[in-house]
C-alpha positions in Angstrom: -13.9 -2.4 17.5 -11.4 -4.2 19.8 -9.6 -1.6 21.9 -5.9 -1.9 22.3 -4.5 -1.4 25.8 -3.2 2.1 26.5 0.2 0.6 27.5 0.6 -1.1 24.1 -0.5 1.9 22.2 1.8 4.1 24.1 4.7 1.9 23.3 3.8 1.9 19.6 3.5 5.6 19.4 6.7 6.1 21.2 8.5 3.9 18.7 7.1 6.1 15.9 7.6 9.5 17.6 10.7 10.5 15.6 9.8 11.0 11.9 12.1 10.1 9.1 14.1 12.8 7.4 16.1 13.2 4.2 19.8 12.4 4.4 21.9 15.4 3.5 23.9 16.3 1.5 22.8 14.0 -1.4 25.3 12.9 -4.0 24.3 13.1 -7.7 25.1 9.6 -9.0 25.0 10.7 -12.7 28.3 11.7 -14.4 27.9 14.9 -16.5 24.3 15.6 -15.3 24.3 19.0 -16.8 25.9 18.1 -20.2 28.7 20.6 -19.7 31.5 18.0 -20.3 32.7 17.5 -23.9 31.3 14.8 -26.2 28.3 14.0 -24.1 30.5 12.2 -21.6 28.5 9.5 -19.6 25.5 9.6 -22.0 24.8 7.5 -25.0 22.2 7.5 -27.8 19.9 4.5 -27.1 18.3 5.3 -30.4 20.9 6.4 -33.0 20.4 9.3 -35.3 18.5 8.4 -38.5 15.9 9.8 -40.8 13.3 9.9 -38.1 15.2 11.5 -35.2 18.3 13.5 -34.2 19.9 13.5 -30.7 22.3 16.3 -29.8 24.1 18.3 -27.1 23.6 22.0 -28.0 23.7 25.4 -26.4 20.1 26.0 -27.4 19.0 23.2 -25.0 20.6 24.6 -21.9 18.4 25.2 -18.8 21.5 26.4 -17.0 25.2 26.5 -18.0 26.3 26.3 -21.6 24.7 23.0 -22.9 21.7 20.7 -22.7 20.5 17.5 -24.4 18.0 17.7 -27.2 15.9 15.1 -29.0 14.2 16.1 -32.3 11.6 13.7 -33.8 10.7 14.1 -37.4 8.0 11.5 -37.1 6.0 10.0 -34.2 8.5 7.5 -32.8 10.4 6.7 -29.6 13.8 8.3 -29.1 16.1 8.1 -26.0 19.3 9.2 -24.4 20.5 7.0 -21.6 23.1 6.5 -18.9 24.1 3.5 -16.8 23.9 0.6 -19.3 27.5 -0.2 -18.3 26.3 -1.2 -14.9 28.4 1.3 -13.0 25.6 3.2 -11.2 25.1 1.1 -8.1 22.4 1.7 -5.4 21.6 -0.5 -2.3 18.6 -2.7 -2.3 15.7 -1.2 -0.3 16.9 2.4 -0.9 14.5 5.0 -2.1 15.9 6.7 -5.2 14.8 9.6 -7.4 15.7 10.7 -10.9 14.8 14.4 -11.6 15.5 17.0 -14.1 14.2 19.8 -16.3 12.3 19.4 -19.6 11.2 21.9 -22.2 9.1 20.9 -25.2 7.8 22.1 -28.5 5.7 19.2 -29.6 2.6 18.5 -31.7 -0.7 17.3 -30.2 0.4 13.7 -29.7 3.0 12.1 -27.5 5.2 13.5 -24.6 8.6 13.9 -23.1 9.6 12.3 -19.8 12.4 10.7 -17.7 12.5 7.0 -17.0 14.3 5.2 -14.2 15.2 1.5 -14.6 16.4 -1.0 -11.9 18.3 -3.9 -13.4 19.4 -7.3 -12.2 22.8 -8.8 -12.8 21.4 -10.6 -15.8 20.2 -7.4 -17.4 16.6 -8.0 -16.5 14.3 -5.2 -15.4 13.5 -5.5 -11.7 11.5 -2.2 -11.7 10.9 0.9 -13.8 9.2 4.2 -13.2 8.3 7.1 -15.5 8.3 10.8 -14.5 5.4 13.2 -15.1 4.8 13.6 -18.9 5.5 17.0 -20.5 3.2 17.6 -23.4 2.6 20.2 -26.2 4.6 23.4 -26.1 5.9 24.0 -22.6 8.5 26.1 -20.8 11.1 24.5 -18.6 9.3 22.0 -16.2 10.9 20.1 -13.4 9.9 16.4 -13.4 10.9 13.4 -11.3 10.6 9.6 -11.0 11.2 7.8 -7.8 10.9 4.3 -6.4 12.1 1.9 -3.8 14.9 -0.3 -5.2 13.6 -3.9 -5.2 15.6 -7.0 -4.1 17.8 -8.4 -6.9 18.8 -5.0 -8.3 22.5 -4.6 -9.3 22.5 -1.3 -11.1 20.2 1.5 -12.3 19.8 3.4 -15.6 18.5 6.8 -16.4 16.6 7.5 -19.7 15.6 10.8 -21.3 12.7 9.9 -23.6 10.5 11.4 -26.3 7.6 9.1 -26.8 5.5 9.0 -30.0 5.7 12.8 -30.6 6.8 15.0 -33.4 8.9 18.0 -32.4 11.7 18.9 -30.0 12.4 18.2 -26.3 15.2 19.6 -24.3 16.7 18.1 -21.1 19.1 19.6 -18.6 20.3 19.6 -15.0 19.5 15.9 -14.3 20.0 14.4 -10.9 19.9 10.8 -9.6 19.8 10.7 -5.8 19.5 8.2 -3.0 16.8 9.8 -0.7 16.7 7.1 2.0 18.7 4.1 2.8 16.7 2.0 5.2 18.3 1.1 8.5 19.9 -2.3 8.0 17.6 -5.1 9.1 19.2 -6.4 12.3 20.2 -10.0 12.1 18.5 -10.8 15.4 17.9 -14.5 15.0 15.5 -14.4 17.9 12.8 -16.7 16.6 13.3 -20.4 16.5 11.5 -22.4 13.8 11.4 -26.0 14.7 10.6 -27.8 11.5 11.1 -30.9 9.4 10.1 -29.0 6.2 12.7 -28.2 3.5 14.0 -24.7 2.9 11.8 -24.3 -0.2 8.6 -25.2 1.7 6.1 -22.4 1.1 5.3 -21.9 4.8 9.0 -21.7 5.7 9.5 -19.2 3.0 6.5 -17.1 4.1 7.6 -17.0 7.7 11.1 -15.9 6.7 9.5 -13.2 4.6 7.3 -12.0 7.5 10.3 -12.0 9.9 13.4 -11.5 7.8 16.7 -12.3 9.5 15.0 -13.2 12.7 14.3 -16.9 12.1 16.7 -19.7 12.9 15.6 -23.1 11.5 16.2 -26.1 13.7 15.3 -29.8 13.2 12.8 -31.0 15.8 15.3 -33.4 17.4 18.3 -31.0 17.3 19.6 -28.8 20.1 18.0 -25.3 19.7 19.5 -22.0 21.1 16.7 -21.3 23.5 18.7 -18.9 25.6 18.9 -16.1 22.9 15.4 -16.7 21.4 12.4 -14.5 22.1 9.8 -16.7 20.4 9.3 -20.0 18.7 7.3 -21.6 16.0 6.8 -25.4 15.8 5.9 -26.5 12.3 6.2 -30.2 11.6 4.9 -31.7 8.3 5.0 -35.0 10.2 3.7 -34.5 13.7 5.0 -37.9 14.7 8.6 -36.7 14.4 10.5 -36.7 17.7 10.1 -33.3 19.5 11.7 -32.1 22.7 8.3 -31.0 24.1 9.8 -30.4 27.5 12.2 -27.8 26.1 9.4 -26.1 24.3 7.3 -25.9 27.4 10.2 -24.6 29.5 10.8 -21.9 27.0 7.1 -20.9 27.1 7.0 -21.1 30.9 9.8 -18.5 31.0 7.4 -16.0 29.5 8.1 -16.5 25.8 5.5 -16.9 23.0 5.2 -20.2 21.2 3.2 -21.0 18.0 2.4 -24.6 17.2 0.8 -26.1 14.2 -2.6 -27.5 15.2 -1.4 -31.1 14.4 1.7 -30.8 16.6 -0.3 -29.4 19.5 -2.9 -32.2 19.2 -0.2 -34.9 19.3 1.6 -33.2 22.2 -1.6 -33.0 24.3 -3.1 -36.3 23.2 -6.1 -34.6 21.5 -8.1 -35.8 18.5 -7.5 -33.8 15.3 -10.1 -34.2 12.6 -9.7 -33.2 8.9 -12.8 -32.7 6.9 -13.4 -32.1 3.2 -16.6 -30.8 1.6 -18.3 -28.6 -0.9 -19.1 -25.9 1.7 -16.5 -23.2 2.3 -15.8 -23.6 6.0 -15.2 -20.6 8.3 -13.4 -19.6 11.4 -15.6 -17.9 14.0 -14.1 -15.8 16.8 -15.5 -16.8 20.1 -13.3 -14.7 22.4 -11.8 -11.2 22.0 -8.2 -11.4 23.0 -4.9 -9.6 22.1 -4.3 -12.6 19.8 -7.5 -11.9 17.9 -6.9 -8.2 17.5 -8.9 -6.7 14.7 -11.9 -9.0 15.3 -14.9 -9.0 17.6 -16.6 -12.1 19.1 -18.9 -13.6 16.5 -16.9 -12.5 13.5 -16.4 -15.2 10.8 -13.8 -15.4 8.1 -13.1 -18.1 5.4 -10.6 -20.6 6.7 -9.7 -23.6 4.5 -7.4 -25.3 2.0 -8.2 -27.6 -0.8 -10.1 -26.8 -4.0 -13.6 -26.2 -5.1 -15.8 -29.1 -4.2 -13.3 -30.4 -1.7 -12.5 -27.6 0.7 -10.4 -29.0 3.6 -10.0 -27.9 7.2 -8.4 -29.3 10.3 -9.9 -28.8 13.8 -9.5 -30.1 17.3 -12.4 -32.2 18.4 -12.0 -31.0 22.0 -9.5 -28.3 23.2 -8.3 -30.1 26.3 -6.7 -27.7 28.7 -6.5 -24.8 26.1 -8.8 -21.9 25.8 -10.7 -21.7 22.5 -10.4 -18.4 20.7 -12.0 -19.5 17.4 -14.1 -22.4 16.3 -15.1 -24.1 13.0 -18.4 -23.9 11.2 -17.9 -27.7 10.8 -17.4 -28.1 14.5 -14.3 -28.2 16.6 -11.6 -25.7 17.6 -9.4 -23.9 15.1 -7.5 -21.5 17.3 -6.6 -22.3 20.9 -4.2 -20.8 23.4 -2.8 -22.5 26.5 -1.2 -20.7 29.4 2.2 -22.3 30.2 3.9 -20.7 33.2 4.5 -17.1 32.4 4.0 -17.6 28.6 1.5 -19.1 26.2 1.3 -21.5 23.4 -1.0 -20.6 20.4 -2.1 -23.5 18.2 -3.2 -22.7 14.7 -3.3 -24.4 11.3 0.0 -23.9 9.4 -0.4 -26.9 7.1 -3.8 -27.1 5.5 -4.0 -23.5 4.6 -2.0 -22.6 1.5 0.0 -19.3 1.1 -2.0 -16.1 1.6 -3.1 -14.8 -1.9 -5.2 -11.8 -2.4 -7.9 -13.8 -4.3 -7.9 -16.8 -2.0 -10.2 -16.0 0.9 -9.6 -19.3 2.8 -5.9 -18.5 3.6 -5.7 -14.7 3.3 -5.4 -14.4 7.1 -3.2 -17.4 7.7 -0.5 -15.6 9.5 -2.6 -12.9 11.2 -3.1 -14.6 14.6 0.5 -15.9 14.6 1.6 -12.3 13.8 -0.6 -10.9 16.6 1.4 -13.1 19.1 4.9 -12.7 17.7 4.8 -9.3 16.0 1.7 -7.2 16.7 0.4 -7.5 13.1 -3.1 -5.9 13.5 -2.7 -2.5 15.1 -5.7 -0.3 14.1 -7.4 -2.5 11.4 -10.8 -3.9 12.0 -12.8 -6.7 10.3 -16.1 -5.9 8.8 -18.6 -8.7 8.6 -20.3 -7.4 5.5 -20.0 -4.8 2.8 -22.8 -2.5 3.8 -25.2 -0.7 1.5 -24.5 3.0 1.2 -27.5 3.7 3.4 -26.1 1.3 6.0 -22.7 2.9 5.8 -24.2 6.4 6.3 -26.1 5.0 9.3 -22.8 3.7 10.7 -21.3 7.2 10.3 -24.2 8.7 12.1 -23.9 6.2 14.9 -20.2 6.8 15.3 -20.7 10.5 15.6 -23.5 10.0 18.1 -21.1 7.9 20.2 -18.2 10.3 20.0 -18.8 14.0 20.9 -15.5 14.9 19.3 -16.9 14.0 15.8 -19.4 16.0 13.8 -21.6 14.3 11.1 -22.4 16.6 8.2 -24.4 16.4 5.0 -22.1 17.8 2.3 -24.4 17.9 -0.8 -25.8 16.0 -3.7 -24.5 13.0 -5.6 -26.0 11.3 -8.6 -29.7 10.2 -8.3 -31.1 10.5 -4.9 -27.8 10.1 -3.1 -26.1 12.6 -0.8 -22.5 12.9 0.3 -21.6 13.0 4.0 -18.6 13.7 6.1 -17.2 13.2 9.6 -15.4 16.2 11.1 -12.9 16.7 13.9 -11.5 19.8 15.4 -12.2 23.5 15.1 -13.4 24.2 11.6 -11.8 27.7 11.7 -8.3 26.1 11.7 -6.4 24.9 8.6 -8.1 21.8 7.3 -6.9 18.4 6.2 -9.3 16.7 3.7 -9.3 12.9 3.4 -11.7 11.0 1.1 -12.0 7.8 -0.8 -14.1 5.6 -3.1 -14.2 7.9 -6.1 -14.4 4.6 -8.0 -17.2 2.7 -6.5 -15.6 -0.8 -6.8 -12.6 0.4 -4.8 -14.7 0.3 -1.6 -12.3 -0.8 1.2 -10.7 2.6 1.8 -14.1 4.0 2.9 -14.1 1.5 5.8 -10.6 2.4 6.7 -11.6 6.0 6.9 -14.6 5.1 9.1 -12.2 3.4 11.5 -9.7 6.3 11.2 -12.5 8.6 12.5 -13.3 6.2 15.3 -9.6 6.0 16.3 -9.0 9.8 16.3 -12.1 10.4 18.4 -11.1 7.8 21.0 -8.8 8.1 24.0 -6.4 5.7 22.2 -6.1 8.2 19.3 -5.1 11.2 21.4 -2.2 12.9 19.8 -2.4 11.2 16.5 -4.0 14.3 14.9 -3.1 17.8 16.1 -6.5 19.4 16.7 -4.8 22.4 18.4 -3.5 23.5 15.0 -5.7 21.8 12.4 -9.2 20.5 11.6 -10.1 17.3 9.7 -12.8 16.5 7.2 -13.3 12.8 6.2 -15.6 12.0 3.3 -15.3 8.2 3.3 -17.3 7.6 0.1 -17.4 10.1 -2.8 -19.2 7.9 -5.3 -22.3 6.4 -3.5 -24.1 5.2 -6.6 -21.0 3.4 -8.0 -20.4 2.0 -4.5 -23.8 0.4 -4.3 -23.5 -0.9 -7.9 -19.9 -2.1 -7.3 -18.7 -0.3 -10.4 -15.9 2.1 -11.2 -18.0 5.0 -12.4 -21.2 6.4 -11.0 -24.6 5.3 -12.0 -24.5 7.9 -14.8 -21.5 6.0 -16.3 -19.1 8.8 -15.6 -15.6 8.3 -14.1 -15.6 11.0 -11.4 -11.8 11.0 -11.3 -11.8 12.1 -15.0 -14.6 14.7 -14.5 -12.8 17.5 -12.8 -11.2 20.7 -14.2 -7.6 20.4 -15.3 -7.0 19.0 -18.8 -10.7 18.0 -19.1 -10.9 19.5 -22.6 -7.9 17.6 -24.0 -8.2 14.4 -22.0 -8.9 11.4 -24.3 -9.6 8.1 -22.5 -9.8 4.5 -23.7 -12.5 2.9 -25.8 -12.7 0.2 -23.2 -16.1 -1.2 -24.5 -14.7 -1.4 -28.0 -17.7 0.3 -29.6 -15.4 2.5 -31.8 -15.8 5.8 -29.8 -14.7 7.1 -26.4 -17.9 7.9 -24.5 -20.5 6.7 -22.0 -19.9 3.1 -21.1 -16.1 3.4 -21.3 -14.4 2.8 -17.9 -12.8 6.2 -17.7 -15.5 8.3 -19.5 -15.0 11.9 -18.5 -18.6 13.1 -18.8 -20.2 15.6 -21.1 -18.6 18.6 -19.4 -16.1 19.4 -16.7 -17.8 18.9 -13.3 -20.9 17.7 -15.0 -21.6 15.2 -12.1 -23.1 16.4 -8.8 -20.4 14.5 -6.8 -17.7 16.4 -8.6 -19.5 19.7 -8.0 -20.0 18.9 -4.3 -16.3 18.1 -3.8 -15.4 21.3 -5.7 -17.6 23.3 -3.4 -16.1 21.6 -0.3 -12.6 22.6 -1.6 -13.7 26.2 -2.4 -15.1 26.6 1.1 -12.6 24.6 3.1 -9.5 25.6 1.2 -7.8 22.4 2.5 -4.2 22.8 3.6 -3.5 19.2 2.5 -5.6 16.5 0.8 -5.3 12.7 0.8 -7.3 10.7 -1.8 -7.5 6.9 -1.5 -7.8 4.7 -4.6 -7.1 1.0 -4.9 -7.0 -2.2 -6.8 -5.9 -5.8 -6.3 -2.6 -5.5 -8.2 0.8 -5.1 -6.9 3.8 -3.3 -8.6 2.7 -0.3 -10.6 -1.0 -0.6 -9.5 -1.2 -0.2 -5.7 1.7 0.3 -3.3 2.3 3.8 -4.7 1.7 7.5 -4.2 0.6 9.6 -7.2 1.5 13.2 -7.1 -0.8 15.9 -8.5 0.7 18.1 -11.1 -0.2 21.6 -9.7 0.5 21.2 -5.9 3.1 23.3 -4.1 6.8 22.5 -4.9 7.6 21.1 -1.5 4.8 18.5 -1.9 7.0 16.0 -3.7 9.6 15.8 -0.9 6.8 15.5 1.7 5.2 12.6 -0.1 8.5 10.7 -0.1 8.7 11.2 3.7 5.2 9.8 4.1 6.1 6.7 2.1 9.1 6.1 4.4 7.1 6.8 7.5 4.5 4.3 6.4 7.1 1.7 5.6 8.7 2.0 8.9 5.4 1.6 10.7 4.2 -1.3 8.6 7.4 -3.4 8.6 7.1 -7.1 9.5 3.4 -7.0 10.1 1.7 -8.6 7.0 2.6 -10.8 4.1 0.5 -11.3 1.0 0.8 -12.6 -2.6 -0.8 -9.8 -4.7 -1.8 -9.9 -8.3 1.1 -9.4 -10.8 3.6 -10.3 -8.1 6.0 -13.2 -8.2 5.2 -14.5 -4.7 4.4 -13.6 -1.1 5.9 -10.3 0.0 5.6 -7.8 2.8 3.4 -4.8 2.0 5.0 -1.4 1.5 4.7 1.8 -0.5 7.2 1.3 -3.3 7.0 4.4 -5.4 6.2 8.1 -5.5 5.4 9.2 -9.0 3.7 11.9 -11.0 0.3 11.3 -12.4 -0.3 12.0 -16.1 -2.3 15.1 -17.2 -5.8 14.1 -16.4 -8.9 15.9 -15.0 -8.6 14.2 -11.5 -10.3 15.2 -8.3 -7.0 15.4 -6.5 -5.7 17.9 -9.0 -8.7 20.1 -8.2 -8.3 19.7 -4.5 -4.5 20.3 -4.3 -3.9 23.1 -6.8 -1.4 25.4 -5.1 -1.8 23.3 -2.0 -0.5 20.0 -0.7 -1.5 16.3 -0.9 -1.6 13.2 -3.1 -3.4 10.0 -4.2 -2.4 6.8 -2.4 -3.2 3.5 -4.2 -3.9 0.7 -1.7 -5.1 -2.9 -1.9 -8.8 -2.8 -2.7 -11.6 -4.1 -5.0 -12.0 -7.5 -3.3 -15.3 -9.2 -3.7 -16.0 -9.7 0.0 -14.7 -8.5 3.4 -12.1 -11.2 4.2 -9.2 -8.8 3.9 -10.5 -5.8 5.8 -8.3 -6.1 8.9 -5.2 -5.8 6.7 -6.9 -3.3 4.3 -8.1 -0.9 7.0 -4.8 -1.1 8.7 -3.1 0.0 5.5 -5.5 3.0 5.1 -5.2 4.1 8.7 -1.4 3.8 8.9 -1.1 5.8 5.6 -3.3 8.6 6.9 -1.4 8.7 10.2 1.9 8.9 8.3 0.4 11.7 6.2 -0.6 13.6 9.3 2.8 13.2 11.0 4.7 14.5 8.0 2.3 17.3 6.8 1.5 18.6 10.3 5.1 19.4 10.8 5.1 22.0 8.1 5.0 25.7 9.1 
């Protein structure tokens, strides 16, 4: 692993020393949130009364005060109260908001009651939506909540009270819609000059402005740029023959400022030969020197690096580097990443033209902006590239080796898993102290969090990690891979075809999964098969024993997938954790977002385009027999869904950075509790 300098790490930690906190007092944005006003003021029946349903404001539905809202369904249908369709409830973009309230139900076996929060555009289109925890069956008053980060383009929000496909009655009262956080305004710094001949709609221009919002000032290559106030520069010319004031760029670099040039511009400026190749092979970039600009990689690491399409993969490289130092070379020959010392500063040359935008499923351009970001914005902080996806045996060997190298870590065998597999952990701190439990890969195909947890252990046991986890008050147990047989087979469930995250205790009897294999029954072979009995699988029993013996103070469970909104980028709250857990989870999300700002951009599945990565939502999980519910009952913790499930390791610098920064935010927030 590449070690960051102590000076750099100290600066980063100092910047994160003060945790975020909730703003107080909070205003309730809902008129008549307790239904005490006459005539349901502020609320409207989204589904009018008819033979199937009745919506009313009655004394019998009061949680407090004199009245509450009631929905009665006479058949299994969808019925809703709502507020905000008039567009009057305004919230700022980027704010974290939460809709909460109390629900009581008397329902049949099907369906549920919940709250729903909508973010809407000025055209009445949904920009985001989030459901609360579902209240089922016959229940006493239960507090539920739905929260999210308000996406760009939102003009107003709406609050819904819903009874979904259920027969019976649901009561709602004491609603609240609050702004939990308003992010600090992004400073309009305009401290990065982008010298370009590309139009505003050019993909690379858009991506750079997404990576560094309100920092970039575009300037034509022949125009006079404001070098005095700039702190960095990017030279991106679609036509390298365009006139460029190279002397001004060099003076700027010589003053100690960083400059990034497209490889073609640099070749022309230095009179070097640039070759472009196309072929059936998928060319790679090989790191030849470890440097702050190649943070996250070791010498000899190779990643896909190309544009074009199948059968004609393209790549540009310098035939010779001239006066520059080569940081990375091509599998087809030539230099792909070079840096030249210019006075007190440096010029980094990399390909900004051949590589398309970074898409989760496009290995050749996934890391397009990583080296640029390492120079201009310190993109890779803790993440590390892995050359291969190890076998489970190889992964356990890496755990053993890490513990052998670091006396602060203890390697421990935890117990059986399916077949001949065993579970193992890495442990830090005095085991007699209150414990944090962190684990991942309950679904074997969601493998990358395990590698992030391996690197987390490495970091915390190193001098650079001093102070990131408080071993004077707590201990830490990390189980990187809970499902070894599924991991080796690259499948969701274990080799016994059981979804471990549906095999725990709570709601096991009533849980009914999907008939995903379409054989007419829910059972073995379905993606979320719960098994023949609660804790039927040895992995589940081993984790249950760990929880019984450890009694973890707080638990963090990593899951993941390649999707964006509604799939990853979210925290899922367990149903039976301590009441303060919800507020703490919101703080973790905001801590993470502050630490991860302006470091990576990516076009994820189900997303409209390239975006920065952030945790967008904190929401309640549905009633399911999950491992997290077992680990956090009457305790603290949650599930975090992160980018995972890729077919190879090309994204592991980014992915392990996400996991580590999430865990560190988790520690910072939860360690401050009494």
